[in-house]
LOGU-400813 format. One record per residue (C-alpha): residue number from 0; residue in one letter; x, z, y. Coordinates in nm, 4 decimals, decimal comma, always signed. Each point is the difference from the previous one (the first is absolute). Last residue first. Example, Ala and Ser with C-alpha at 12.3 -4.5 7.8 and 13.67 -1.06 7.14 Angstrom:
# LOGU-400813
{margu=1; nufi=s; east=+1,3670; up=+0,7140; north=-0,1060}
{margu=0; nufi=a; east=-0,1370; up=+0,0660; north=-0,3440}
This chain:
# LOGU-400813
{margu=286; nufi=k; east=-5,8790; up=+1,4311; north=+3,7175}
{margu=285; nufi=g; east=-0,2502; up=+0,2226; north=-0,1789}
{margu=284; nufi=i; east=-0,2391; up=-0,0970; north=-0,2759}
{margu=283; nufi=q; east=-0,1113; up=-0,3618; north=+0,0621}
{margu=282; nufi=t; east=+0,0259; up=-0,0769; north=-0,3718}
{margu=281; nufi=s; east=+0,2720; up=-0,2651; north=+0,0061}
{margu=280; nufi=l; east=+0,1404; up=+0,1489; north=+0,3195}
{margu=279; nufi=s; east=+0,0715; up=+0,3300; north=-0,1743}
{margu=278; nufi=a; east=+0,1819; up=-0,1686; north=-0,2877}
{margu=277; nufi=a; east=+0,2009; up=-0,2071; north=+0,2502}
{margu=276; nufi=t; east=+0,0929; up=+0,3136; north=+0,1955}
{margu=275; nufi=i; east=+0,1049; up=+0,1731; north=-0,3209}
{margu=274; nufi=t; east=+0,2170; up=-0,2983; north=-0,0930}
{margu=273; nufi=n; east=+0,1443; up=-0,0055; north=+0,3518}
{margu=272; nufi=k; east=+0,1027; up=+0,3654; north=-0,0300}
{margu=271; nufi=l; east=+0,1703; up=-0,0672; north=-0,3322}
{margu=270; nufi=l; east=+0,1872; up=-0,2937; north=+0,1540}
{margu=269; nufi=m; east=+0,0885; up=+0,2305; north=+0,2898}
{margu=268; nufi=a; east=+0,1741; up=+0,2370; north=-0,2402}
{margu=267; nufi=v; east=+0,1933; up=-0,2853; north=-0,1628}
{margu=266; nufi=t; east=+0,1348; up=-0,1223; north=+0,3341}
{margu=265; nufi=m; east=+0,0725; up=+0,3548; north=+0,1139}
{margu=264; nufi=p; east=+0,2368; up=+0,0614; north=-0,2911}
{margu=263; nufi=g; east=+0,2199; up=-0,2882; north=+0,1224}
{margu=262; nufi=v; east=+0,0055; up=+0,0957; north=+0,3707}
{margu=261; nufi=g; east=+0,2499; up=+0,2817; north=-0,0479}
{margu=260; nufi=g; east=+0,1266; up=+0,1149; north=-0,3384}
{margu=259; nufi=p; east=+0,2615; up=-0,2698; north=-0,0536}
{margu=258; nufi=v; east=+0,1108; up=-0,0580; north=+0,2675}
{margu=257; nufi=p; east=-0,0236; up=+0,2776; north=+0,2580}
{margu=256; nufi=t; east=-0,2358; up=-0,0035; north=+0,2987}
{margu=255; nufi=a; east=+0,1054; up=+0,1056; north=+0,3490}
{margu=254; nufi=f; east=-0,1107; up=+0,2332; north=+0,2804}
{margu=253; nufi=s; east=+0,1796; up=+0,1121; north=+0,3183}
{margu=252; nufi=a; east=+0,2776; up=-0,2513; north=-0,0674}
{margu=251; nufi=k; east=+0,3691; up=+0,0622; north=+0,0689}
{margu=250; nufi=q; east=+0,1345; up=+0,1847; north=-0,3038}
{margu=249; nufi=i; east=-0,2905; up=-0,1372; north=-0,2046}
{margu=248; nufi=i; east=+0,1402; up=-0,3543; north=+0,0238}
{margu=247; nufi=d; east=+0,3270; up=+0,0670; north=-0,1829}
{margu=246; nufi=e; east=-0,1455; up=+0,2021; north=-0,2873}
{margu=245; nufi=y; east=-0,2849; up=-0,2514; north=-0,0284}
{margu=244; nufi=d; east=+0,2233; up=-0,3036; north=-0,0410}
{margu=243; nufi=s; east=-0,1996; up=-0,2910; north=+0,1366}
{margu=242; nufi=d; east=-0,1771; up=-0,3157; north=-0,1194}
{margu=241; nufi=g; east=-0,1136; up=+0,1765; north=-0,3151}
{margu=240; nufi=v; east=+0,2030; up=+0,0802; north=-0,3076}
{margu=239; nufi=l; east=-0,0226; up=+0,0204; north=-0,3779}
{margu=238; nufi=k; east=+0,3583; up=+0,0201; north=-0,1253}
{margu=237; nufi=e; east=+0,2319; up=-0,2205; north=-0,2069}
{margu=236; nufi=q; east=+0,1820; up=-0,1345; north=+0,3067}
{margu=235; nufi=f; east=-0,3320; up=-0,1059; north=+0,1538}
{margu=234; nufi=r; east=-0,3372; up=-0,0003; north=-0,1749}
{margu=233; nufi=s; east=-0,2963; up=-0,0461; north=+0,2303}
{margu=232; nufi=i; east=-0,2598; up=+0,2047; north=+0,1848}
{margu=231; nufi=a; east=-0,1217; up=-0,0606; north=+0,3525}
{margu=230; nufi=v; east=-0,2600; up=+0,2081; north=+0,1826}
{margu=229; nufi=d; east=+0,2447; up=+0,2055; north=+0,2052}
{margu=228; nufi=i; east=-0,1901; up=+0,1860; north=+0,2723}
{margu=227; nufi=v; east=+0,2340; up=+0,1152; north=+0,2765}
{margu=226; nufi=v; east=-0,1165; up=+0,2216; north=+0,2891}
{margu=225; nufi=a; east=+0,2353; up=+0,0053; north=+0,2990}
{margu=224; nufi=g; east=+0,1425; up=+0,3275; north=+0,1285}
{margu=223; nufi=e; east=+0,3285; up=-0,1396; north=+0,1293}
{margu=222; nufi=k; east=-0,0094; up=-0,3784; north=+0,0158}
{margu=221; nufi=i; east=+0,0462; up=-0,2222; north=-0,3011}
{margu=220; nufi=m; east=+0,2603; up=-0,2669; north=-0,0790}
{margu=219; nufi=e; east=+0,2991; up=+0,2339; north=-0,0271}
{margu=218; nufi=s; east=-0,1929; up=+0,1902; north=-0,2685}
{margu=217; nufi=t; east=+0,0117; up=-0,3086; north=-0,2209}
{margu=216; nufi=l; east=-0,2652; up=-0,2518; north=-0,1060}
{margu=215; nufi=t; east=+0,1398; up=-0,2440; north=-0,2535}
{margu=214; nufi=f; east=-0,0931; up=-0,3680; north=-0,0161}
{margu=213; nufi=k; east=+0,0892; up=-0,3150; north=-0,1906}
{margu=212; nufi=n; east=+0,2050; up=+0,1246; north=-0,2953}
{margu=211; nufi=r; east=-0,2077; up=+0,3169; north=+0,0039}
{margu=210; nufi=d; east=-0,3084; up=-0,1999; north=-0,0941}
{margu=209; nufi=g; east=-0,3395; up=+0,1718; north=+0,0118}
{margu=208; nufi=v; east=-0,1045; up=-0,0969; north=+0,3509}
{margu=207; nufi=a; east=-0,2662; up=+0,2656; north=+0,0524}
{margu=206; nufi=t; east=+0,0834; up=+0,2000; north=+0,3128}
{margu=205; nufi=i; east=-0,2325; up=+0,2144; north=+0,2077}
{margu=204; nufi=i; east=+0,1799; up=+0,1204; north=+0,3117}
{margu=203; nufi=i; east=-0,1603; up=+0,2467; north=+0,2412}
{margu=202; nufi=d; east=+0,1020; up=+0,0846; north=+0,3564}
{margu=201; nufi=a; east=+0,1745; up=-0,3360; north=+0,0303}
{margu=200; nufi=s; east=+0,2718; up=-0,0787; north=+0,2583}
{margu=199; nufi=k; east=+0,2961; up=+0,0013; north=-0,2399}
{margu=198; nufi=c; east=-0,1867; up=-0,2133; north=-0,2528}
{margu=197; nufi=l; east=-0,0604; up=-0,2742; north=+0,2563}
{margu=196; nufi=e; east=+0,3713; up=-0,0024; north=+0,0808}
{margu=195; nufi=t; east=+0,0861; up=-0,0384; north=-0,3675}
{margu=194; nufi=l; east=-0,2534; up=-0,2803; north=-0,0456}
{margu=193; nufi=d; east=+0,1554; up=-0,2115; north=+0,2771}
{margu=192; nufi=k; east=-0,1764; up=-0,3177; north=-0,1163}
{margu=191; nufi=t; east=-0,2868; up=-0,0102; north=-0,2502}
{margu=190; nufi=k; east=+0,0105; up=-0,2915; north=-0,2453}
{margu=189; nufi=s; east=+0,0049; up=+0,2102; north=-0,3171}
{margu=188; nufi=h; east=-0,2880; up=+0,2175; north=+0,1173}
{margu=187; nufi=c; east=-0,1101; up=+0,2386; north=+0,2739}
{margu=186; nufi=t; east=-0,3467; up=+0,1163; north=+0,1062}
{margu=185; nufi=i; east=-0,0157; up=+0,1952; north=+0,3254}
{margu=184; nufi=v; east=-0,2847; up=+0,2498; north=+0,0251}
{margu=183; nufi=t; east=-0,1121; up=+0,2084; north=+0,2969}
{margu=182; nufi=a; east=-0,2027; up=+0,2774; north=-0,1627}
{margu=181; nufi=n; east=-0,3652; up=+0,0520; north=+0,0904}
{margu=180; nufi=k; east=-0,1006; up=+0,1367; north=-0,3420}
{margu=179; nufi=d; east=-0,1899; up=-0,3243; north=-0,0704}
{margu=178; nufi=l; east=+0,3238; up=-0,1847; north=+0,0772}
{margu=177; nufi=l; east=+0,1716; up=+0,1926; north=-0,2778}
{margu=176; nufi=l; east=-0,2663; up=-0,0968; north=-0,2530}
{margu=175; nufi=h; east=+0,0029; up=-0,3640; north=+0,1143}
{margu=174; nufi=y; east=+0,3773; up=-0,0347; north=-0,0255}
{margu=173; nufi=l; east=+0,0030; up=+0,1889; north=-0,3273}
{margu=172; nufi=p; east=-0,2274; up=-0,2619; north=-0,1589}
{margu=171; nufi=k; east=+0,2363; up=-0,2807; north=+0,1128}
{margu=170; nufi=g; east=+0,3237; up=+0,1699; north=-0,0990}
{margu=169; nufi=v; east=-0,0718; up=+0,1363; north=-0,3453}
{margu=168; nufi=l; east=-0,1704; up=-0,2147; north=-0,2641}
{margu=167; nufi=n; east=-0,0724; up=-0,3074; north=+0,2131}
{margu=166; nufi=s; east=+0,3671; up=-0,0091; north=+0,0986}
{margu=165; nufi=r; east=+0,1367; up=+0,0308; north=+0,3562}
{margu=164; nufi=n; east=+0,2733; up=+0,2619; north=-0,0425}
{margu=163; nufi=i; east=+0,2223; up=+0,2009; north=+0,2341}
{margu=162; nufi=l; east=-0,2633; up=+0,1883; north=+0,2011}
{margu=161; nufi=l; east=+0,1369; up=+0,1574; north=+0,3163}
{margu=160; nufi=v; east=-0,2400; up=+0,2508; north=+0,1501}
{margu=159; nufi=n; east=+0,0149; up=+0,0915; north=+0,3681}
{margu=158; nufi=k; east=-0,2279; up=+0,3023; north=+0,0361}
{margu=157; nufi=g; east=-0,2993; up=-0,0032; north=+0,2347}
{margu=156; nufi=e; east=-0,2224; up=+0,1710; north=-0,2529}
{margu=155; nufi=l; east=+0,1771; up=+0,0470; north=-0,3320}
{margu=154; nufi=d; east=-0,0126; up=+0,3787; north=-0,0231}
{margu=153; nufi=i; east=+0,1780; up=+0,1377; north=-0,3058}
{margu=152; nufi=g; east=-0,2185; up=+0,2796; north=-0,1351}
{margu=151; nufi=h; east=+0,2048; up=+0,0324; north=-0,3174}
{margu=150; nufi=y; east=-0,2852; up=-0,0830; north=-0,2364}
{margu=149; nufi=d; east=-0,1434; up=-0,2610; north=+0,2377}
{margu=148; nufi=f; east=+0,3260; up=-0,1941; north=+0,0213}
{margu=147; nufi=m; east=+0,0338; up=+0,0091; north=-0,3774}
{margu=146; nufi=e; east=-0,3577; up=-0,1209; north=-0,0458}
{margu=145; nufi=m; east=+0,0838; up=-0,2952; north=+0,2229}
{margu=144; nufi=v; east=+0,2867; up=-0,0927; north=-0,2323}
{margu=143; nufi=g; east=-0,2338; up=+0,0227; north=-0,2988}
{margu=142; nufi=s; east=-0,2498; up=-0,2294; north=+0,1741}
{margu=141; nufi=p; east=+0,2792; up=-0,2561; north=+0,0387}
{margu=140; nufi=t; east=+0,1046; up=+0,0355; north=-0,3676}
{margu=139; nufi=c; east=-0,3536; up=-0,0215; north=-0,1383}
{margu=138; nufi=a; east=-0,1426; up=-0,3043; north=+0,1789}
{margu=137; nufi=i; east=-0,3311; up=+0,1066; north=+0,1549}
{margu=136; nufi=l; east=-0,3460; up=+0,0242; north=-0,1582}
{margu=135; nufi=a; east=-0,2601; up=+0,1255; north=+0,2481}
{margu=134; nufi=a; east=+0,0849; up=-0,2578; north=+0,2679}
{margu=133; nufi=k; east=-0,1920; up=-0,0106; north=+0,3294}
{margu=132; nufi=k; east=+0,2769; up=+0,0099; north=+0,2643}
{margu=131; nufi=m; east=-0,0482; up=-0,3749; north=+0,0676}
{margu=130; nufi=a; east=+0,3503; up=-0,0857; north=-0,1268}
{margu=129; nufi=l; east=-0,0726; up=+0,2160; north=-0,3030}
{margu=128; nufi=l; east=-0,3249; up=-0,1882; north=-0,0620}
{margu=127; nufi=g; east=+0,1969; up=-0,3251; north=-0,0063}
{margu=126; nufi=a; east=+0,2445; up=+0,1358; north=-0,2581}
{margu=125; nufi=n; east=-0,3000; up=+0,1207; north=-0,2003}
{margu=124; nufi=h; east=-0,1595; up=-0,3452; north=-0,0106}
{margu=123; nufi=p; east=+0,3291; up=-0,1847; north=-0,0490}
{margu=122; nufi=t; east=+0,0528; up=+0,2077; north=-0,3153}
{margu=121; nufi=l; east=+0,3091; up=+0,2232; north=-0,0061}
{margu=120; nufi=g; east=-0,1397; up=+0,3521; north=+0,0331}
{margu=119; nufi=d; east=+0,1705; up=+0,1109; north=-0,3224}
{margu=118; nufi=v; east=-0,3206; up=+0,1676; north=-0,1218}
{margu=117; nufi=d; east=-0,1927; up=-0,3279; north=+0,0278}
{margu=116; nufi=k; east=-0,3123; up=+0,1015; north=-0,1918}
{margu=115; nufi=l; east=-0,2469; up=-0,0402; north=+0,2895}
{margu=114; nufi=p; east=+0,1912; up=-0,3083; north=+0,1216}
{margu=113; nufi=s; east=-0,0662; up=-0,1576; north=-0,3439}
{margu=112; nufi=i; east=+0,3269; up=-0,1361; north=-0,1354}
{margu=111; nufi=r; east=+0,0362; up=-0,3778; north=+0,0192}
{margu=110; nufi=s; east=+0,2026; up=+0,0167; north=+0,3212}
{margu=109; nufi=t; east=+0,2723; up=+0,1903; north=-0,1863}
{margu=108; nufi=t; east=+0,0491; up=-0,2827; north=-0,2471}
{margu=107; nufi=t; east=-0,0253; up=-0,2967; north=+0,2347}
{margu=106; nufi=f; east=+0,2379; up=+0,1684; north=+0,2447}
{margu=105; nufi=e; east=+0,2517; up=+0,0900; north=-0,2726}
{margu=104; nufi=d; east=+0,0089; up=-0,3442; north=-0,1603}
{margu=103; nufi=l; east=+0,0875; up=-0,0042; north=-0,3695}
{margu=102; nufi=q; east=+0,2472; up=-0,2398; north=-0,1661}
{margu=101; nufi=k; east=+0,2961; up=+0,1997; north=+0,1369}
{margu=100; nufi=p; east=-0,0853; up=+0,3215; north=-0,1833}
{margu=99; nufi=l; east=-0,1618; up=+0,2629; north=+0,2278}
{margu=98; nufi=p; east=+0,1654; up=+0,2667; north=+0,2115}
{margu=97; nufi=l; east=-0,2176; up=+0,2062; north=+0,0047}
{margu=96; nufi=q; east=-0,2281; up=+0,2122; north=-0,2166}
{margu=95; nufi=v; east=-0,3639; up=-0,1074; north=+0,0223}
{margu=94; nufi=l; east=-0,2090; up=+0,3061; north=+0,0855}
{margu=93; nufi=i; east=-0,3782; up=+0,0116; north=-0,0344}
{margu=92; nufi=g; east=-0,2063; up=+0,3026; north=+0,1052}
{margu=91; nufi=h; east=-0,3522; up=+0,1160; north=-0,0808}
{margu=90; nufi=v; east=-0,0374; up=-0,1131; north=-0,3617}
{margu=89; nufi=s; east=-0,3138; up=+0,1209; north=-0,1834}
{margu=88; nufi=n; east=-0,2075; up=-0,2598; north=+0,1839}
{margu=87; nufi=d; east=+0,1920; up=-0,2839; north=-0,1665}
{margu=86; nufi=s; east=-0,0735; up=-0,3150; north=+0,2015}
{margu=85; nufi=n; east=+0,3256; up=+0,0087; north=+0,1979}
{margu=84; nufi=l; east=+0,1803; up=+0,0799; north=-0,3260}
{margu=83; nufi=e; east=-0,1395; up=-0,3156; north=-0,1589}
{margu=82; nufi=d; east=+0,0959; up=-0,2043; north=+0,3080}
{margu=81; nufi=i; east=+0,3553; up=+0,1369; north=-0,0197}
{margu=80; nufi=i; east=+0,0246; up=-0,1057; north=-0,3648}
{margu=79; nufi=k; east=-0,1314; up=-0,3500; north=+0,0768}
{margu=78; nufi=t; east=+0,2433; up=-0,0383; north=+0,2907}
{margu=77; nufi=l; east=+0,2898; up=+0,0865; north=-0,2295}
{margu=76; nufi=e; east=-0,1004; up=-0,2750; north=-0,2418}
{margu=75; nufi=s; east=-0,0398; up=-0,2471; north=+0,2873}
{margu=74; nufi=q; east=+0,3424; up=+0,0874; north=+0,1395}
{margu=73; nufi=t; east=+0,1636; up=-0,0523; north=-0,3371}
{margu=72; nufi=i; east=+0,1551; up=+0,2693; north=-0,2181}
{margu=71; nufi=n; east=+0,3645; up=-0,0628; north=-0,0902}
{margu=70; nufi=a; east=+0,1181; up=+0,3598; north=+0,0547}
{margu=69; nufi=d; east=-0,2559; up=+0,1217; north=-0,2528}
{margu=68; nufi=l; east=-0,2422; up=+0,2617; north=+0,1241}
{margu=67; nufi=k; east=-0,0098; up=+0,3780; north=-0,0170}
{margu=66; nufi=h; east=-0,3407; up=+0,1267; north=+0,1156}
{margu=65; nufi=d; east=-0,0319; up=+0,3786; north=+0,0247}
{margu=64; nufi=k; east=-0,3341; up=+0,1607; north=+0,0766}
{margu=63; nufi=t; east=+0,0328; up=+0,3370; north=+0,1699}
{margu=62; nufi=s; east=-0,1961; up=+0,3215; north=+0,0450}
{margu=61; nufi=i; east=+0,0475; up=+0,2116; north=+0,3121}
{margu=60; nufi=g; east=+0,0254; up=+0,3726; north=-0,0758}
{margu=59; nufi=v; east=+0,2679; up=+0,1054; north=+0,2492}
{margu=58; nufi=e; east=+0,2964; up=+0,0181; north=-0,2381}
{margu=57; nufi=e; east=-0,1255; up=-0,2962; north=-0,2062}
{margu=56; nufi=c; east=+0,0116; up=-0,2229; north=+0,3043}
{margu=55; nufi=a; east=+0,3590; up=+0,1063; north=+0,0710}
{margu=54; nufi=i; east=+0,1017; up=-0,0854; north=-0,3570}
{margu=53; nufi=h; east=-0,1653; up=-0,3409; north=+0,0298}
{margu=52; nufi=k; east=+0,1825; up=-0,0668; north=+0,3261}
{margu=51; nufi=n; east=+0,3294; up=+0,0996; north=-0,1585}
{margu=50; nufi=r; east=-0,0602; up=-0,2442; north=-0,2852}
{margu=49; nufi=v; east=-0,0736; up=-0,2782; north=+0,2477}
{margu=48; nufi=y; east=+0,3233; up=+0,0623; north=+0,1908}
{margu=47; nufi=t; east=+0,2019; up=+0,0197; north=-0,3227}
{margu=46; nufi=a; east=-0,1423; up=-0,3298; north=-0,1257}
{margu=45; nufi=s; east=+0,0819; up=-0,1624; north=+0,3329}
{margu=44; nufi=a; east=+0,3602; up=+0,1199; north=-0,0229}
{margu=43; nufi=p; east=+0,0362; up=-0,1140; north=-0,3618}
{margu=42; nufi=d; east=-0,1331; up=-0,3549; north=+0,0610}
{margu=41; nufi=d; east=-0,1975; up=-0,0815; north=-0,3155}
{margu=40; nufi=g; east=-0,2564; up=-0,2551; north=+0,1096}
{margu=39; nufi=i; east=-0,3188; up=+0,0497; north=+0,1982}
{margu=38; nufi=l; east=-0,1259; up=+0,3522; north=+0,0653}
{margu=37; nufi=i; east=-0,3645; up=+0,0337; north=+0,1020}
{margu=36; nufi=t; east=-0,1338; up=+0,3439; north=+0,0833}
{margu=35; nufi=a; east=-0,3602; up=+0,1206; north=-0,0063}
{margu=34; nufi=l; east=-0,0754; up=+0,3250; north=+0,1834}
{margu=33; nufi=c; east=-0,3045; up=+0,2076; north=-0,0918}
{margu=32; nufi=p; east=-0,1944; up=+0,2700; north=+0,1820}
{margu=31; nufi=s; east=-0,2592; up=+0,1685; north=-0,2257}
{margu=30; nufi=i; east=-0,3266; up=+0,0195; north=+0,1927}
{margu=29; nufi=g; east=-0,2816; up=+0,2263; north=-0,1216}
{margu=28; nufi=h; east=-0,0472; up=+0,1807; north=+0,3308}
{margu=27; nufi=n; east=+0,1944; up=+0,3018; north=-0,1260}
{margu=26; nufi=k; east=+0,2646; up=-0,2551; north=-0,1012}
{margu=25; nufi=l; east=+0,0302; up=-0,1015; north=+0,3643}
{margu=24; nufi=e; east=+0,0481; up=+0,3598; north=+0,1109}
{margu=23; nufi=t; east=+0,2647; up=+0,0638; north=-0,2643}
{margu=22; nufi=v; east=+0,1835; up=-0,3175; north=+0,0991}
{margu=21; nufi=a; east=-0,0105; up=+0,1100; north=+0,3648}
{margu=20; nufi=n; east=+0,1655; up=+0,3309; north=-0,0895}
{margu=19; nufi=k; east=+0,2729; up=-0,1860; north=-0,1874}
{margu=18; nufi=v; east=+0,0470; up=-0,2342; north=+0,2967}
{margu=17; nufi=r; east=+0,0535; up=+0,2935; north=+0,2347}
{margu=16; nufi=d; east=+0,2628; up=+0,1472; north=-0,2330}
{margu=15; nufi=k; east=+0,1603; up=-0,3429; north=-0,0366}
{margu=14; nufi=v; east=+0,0370; up=-0,0279; north=+0,3780}
{margu=13; nufi=s; east=+0,1728; up=+0,3409; north=+0,0167}
{margu=12; nufi=q; east=+0,2193; up=-0,1073; north=-0,2906}
{margu=11; nufi=a; east=+0,1032; up=-0,3110; north=+0,1908}
{margu=10; nufi=i; east=+0,1075; up=+0,2180; north=+0,2942}
{margu=9; nufi=i; east=+0,2222; up=+0,2137; north=-0,2232}
{margu=8; nufi=k; east=+0,1538; up=-0,2970; north=-0,1810}
{margu=7; nufi=g; east=+0,0480; up=-0,1970; north=+0,3204}
{margu=6; nufi=d; east=+0,2243; up=+0,2658; north=+0,1519}
{margu=5; nufi=i; east=+0,0529; up=-0,0769; north=+0,3672}
{margu=4; nufi=k; east=+0,3277; up=+0,1856; north=+0,0500}
{margu=3; nufi=v; east=+0,0254; up=+0,1679; north=+0,3381}
{margu=2; nufi=g; east=+0,2997; up=-0,0594; north=+0,2256}
{margu=1; nufi=s; east=+0,3598; up=+0,1173; north=-0,0150}
{margu=0; nufi=m; east=+0,1578; up=+0,2199; north=+0,2646}
């Protein structure tokens, strides 16, 4: 018997519905939530991601300010723009689309964003608050994964969770979020030994490698009834894929996410939620 599909589109819509209600409440208090985006260069994938975020904002009533910058912009020029947005009281969230051109430093750039407007949850300040269980603005993809667990009532307490990623965007924030739910978390990466055996013993596997030439999670690598969250998305053999084949995994897993249509929609939904949280924090209305 196959397991349950964790449908990111349905869960994301439930988040958007809550955000839409929150937008109405904020506007009743004279606050119009606004997200400012910064897109540098003309990478088609990045442009698509930013466009989709603008569309999602429009759906729930969040206004946007779009900044499309030349690929050759200097660090100092970018810093000036971020500083202006930090000082703009009409802007509640700032998102710099990654990756950046090679002349720009990601840490310097994200660190410049005001922690109160850091809707990606990437500033050192917010990353530190997350480690202390005090963060209000949390990286979107990790918080989206946690929303999926909550939606399906998947209990994490005491579960052995295998996390195959150690990035600042996914693995490290997820580690803290899972630990806060009393899960036992093992973080794996490119240097991990006996990964297949670790997978076989895990109650929950969250994988985010994103390169099928290096790693593929198969049903033979998971135990019966495991939960599989596939965060990865890449193009392989002319198709958008994750780290696993959903149709294979779901025959053995109790719950699993498809790719596309799984974690992806949740990332955008949680960005909207973070923007509302940032707008609320800026005026001390709600949390």
